[in-house]
C-alpha positions in Angstrom: -0.9 -11.8 29.2 2.2 -11.9 31.6 4.9 -10.7 28.8 2.1 -8.1 27.5 1.7 -6.6 31.0 5.6 -6.6 32.1 6.2 -3.6 29.6 3.2 -1.5 30.7 4.8 -1.9 34.2 7.8 -1.2 33.3 6.7 2.1 31.2 4.8 3.3 33.9 7.7 2.8 36.6 10.2 4.7 34.8 8.1 7.5 33.6 10.0 10.8 35.1 9.0 12.4 38.6 9.6 15.9 39.8 13.0 16.0 41.2 12.6 16.2 45.1 12.4 19.9 46.8 11.7 21.1 42.6 8.1 21.9 43.3 9.1 23.6 46.6 11.7 25.9 44.7 8.9 26.6 42.5 6.9 27.9 45.1 9.9 29.8 46.8 10.4 31.9 43.0 6.6 32.4 43.0 6.0 33.8 46.3 9.8 35.7 46.2 8.6 37.5 43.1 5.5 38.6 44.5 6.9 39.9 47.4 9.5 41.7 45.5 6.6 43.1 43.2 4.7 44.2 46.3 2.0 42.0 46.2 2.5 39.3 48.8 0.3 36.3 47.7 -2.6 34.2 49.8 -2.6 30.5 50.4 -5.2 30.7 47.9 -3.7 32.1 45.2 -0.4 29.9 45.4 -3.2 27.0 45.2 -4.6 28.3 42.0 -1.8 29.1 40.4 0.0 25.8 40.6 -3.2 23.8 40.6 -3.1 22.3 43.7 -6.2 20.2 45.4 -6.0 21.6 48.3 -4.8 24.3 50.8 -3.4 22.1 53.1 -0.5 21.2 50.5 0.6 24.6 49.9 1.0 24.9 53.9 3.1 22.2 54.1 5.5 23.4 51.3 5.3 27.1 53.0 5.5 25.8 56.4 9.0 23.8 55.1 10.3 27.0 53.4 9.9 28.8 56.7 11.6 25.9 58.4 14.5 26.0 55.9 15.1 29.6 56.7 14.0 30.6 52.8 10.9 32.5 53.7 9.7 34.4 57.1 6.1 34.8 58.4 4.1 36.8 60.5 2.0 34.8 63.1 -1.4 35.4 62.0 -1.8 37.1 58.7 -2.5 35.5 55.7 -0.2 37.1 53.5 2.3 37.6 56.1 5.3 36.0 54.2 8.7 38.0 53.8 12.0 37.0 52.5 14.8 36.7 55.4 16.2 40.1 57.1 13.9 41.6 54.6 11.4 44.5 56.0 7.6 44.2 54.9 6.6 45.5 51.9 4.1 48.6 51.8 2.8 50.5 49.0 2.6 54.0 47.6 0.3 55.5 45.5 2.2 56.4 41.6 0.0 59.9 41.2 -0.2 61.3 37.8 -0.7 65.6 37.0 -1.2 66.9 40.5 -3.7 70.3 40.3 -4.1 73.0 43.3 -5.7 71.6 46.2 -6.0 68.0 44.5 -3.1 66.0 46.1 -5.7 63.8 48.2 -7.8 63.3 45.5 -4.8 62.1 43.2 -3.5 59.8 45.3 -7.2 58.2 45.7 -7.3 58.4 41.8 -3.8 56.6 42.2 -2.3 55.2 38.6 -0.9 52.0 40.2 1.2 51.3 43.4 5.1 51.3 43.8 6.4 48.6 46.4 8.2 49.9 49.1 9.5 49.0 52.4 6.8 49.5 54.7 8.2 51.5 56.9 8.4 54.3 54.4 4.8 53.8 53.0 3.4 56.2 55.2 2.0 59.6 54.3 4.4 59.1 51.1 3.7 59.0 47.3 5.5 58.6 43.3 5.8 60.7 40.5 6.8 59.8 37.6 9.4 62.4 36.3 9.2 64.5 33.2 11.7 66.4 31.2 15.4 66.6 31.9 15.8 69.9 34.1 17.3 67.7 36.9 19.9 65.8 35.3 22.4 67.5 37.3 21.3 65.6 40.4 20.9 62.3 38.6 17.1 62.6 38.1 16.1 61.9 34.2 13.1 61.6 32.4 10.8 58.8 33.2 12.4 58.1 36.6 10.2 57.2 39.6 10.8 59.6 42.7 9.7 59.1 46.1 7.8 62.0 48.3 7.3 62.5 51.8 4.7 64.7 52.5 4.8 66.9 55.2 8.7 66.6 55.5 10.4 69.4 57.0 12.0 70.8 54.0 16.0 72.6 54.1 17.6 74.4 51.8 19.4 72.1 49.1 16.6 69.1 49.1 14.6 68.3 46.1 11.0 69.0 46.5 7.5 68.6 44.6 6.2 72.0 44.6 2.9 73.1 43.6 2.9 76.7 42.0 -0.4 77.8 41.0 -2.1 74.3 39.6 1.7 73.7 38.0 3.7 70.9 39.7 7.4 70.9 39.6 10.1 68.8 40.6 13.7 71.2 41.7 16.0 71.9 44.3 14.5 74.1 47.1 16.5 77.6 48.0 16.0 79.9 50.2 17.2 83.3 49.9 16.6 85.4 52.8 12.4 86.1 52.5 12.6 84.5 49.0 11.8 81.2 47.8 13.4 79.8 44.6 13.2 76.5 42.6 16.3 75.4 41.0 16.9 73.2 38.2 20.0 70.8 37.8 20.2 71.6 34.3 21.6 74.9 32.8 19.2 74.4 29.6 16.7 74.9 32.3 15.4 78.2 33.9 14.9 78.3 37.6 11.5 79.0 39.4 11.8 82.1 41.2 8.0 83.2 42.1 6.6 86.4 42.3 5.0 86.4 45.9 2.1 88.8 44.4 1.8 85.6 41.8 0.2 82.4 42.3 0.4 80.5 45.3 3.2 78.1 46.1 2.8 74.8 48.0 5.5 72.4 48.9 3.7 68.8 48.3 6.7 67.2 49.8 10.1 66.2 49.9 11.9 63.6 47.8 13.2 60.9 49.6 14.3 58.2 46.7 14.9 58.4 43.1 14.5 54.9 41.1 15.9 54.7 37.3 13.6 52.8 35.5 16.0 51.4 32.6 
């Protein structure tokens, strides 16, 4: 019995174990990925993802990551994790086609959300660019533009305007009393609204462009 028993003990003691800190590194990678995606995880979500038996184990790892400086936490917030030196992450709605008088509804029925610095999330929305009319301003088909509503608009700003029921992305130009929505690609025509034509409304000013590769 002794001879048969020893190999079993040796086999069990020789089984590979998780290297020290490996589990914690995986937790950090998971939390970081979620933070960068704009969806900070809860302790329960981390527990379920890794299959821990209790949330206490998760808190132990997360507290250790905070102590090591790998994560920061806003006290009292279940999802209050952030990467060191980073600001809290917010979300802005990704709006599809915007029609007359329905921007609020379009925001409520967003096609999704785009992660941004929380300081930039208030009163903003995102639009997917269609076409190449603004290629001269390095804004291309498929890019995302982040738009600030109710922002002060000056000559030369890139804006999203609603002309009748059609939204357009152009450079805002003011020539006396005439407003021109200028294309940044010579293959596209500028839009010069007729004062007797459809209503014109500036929906917001573009403050960031994100290239979608």
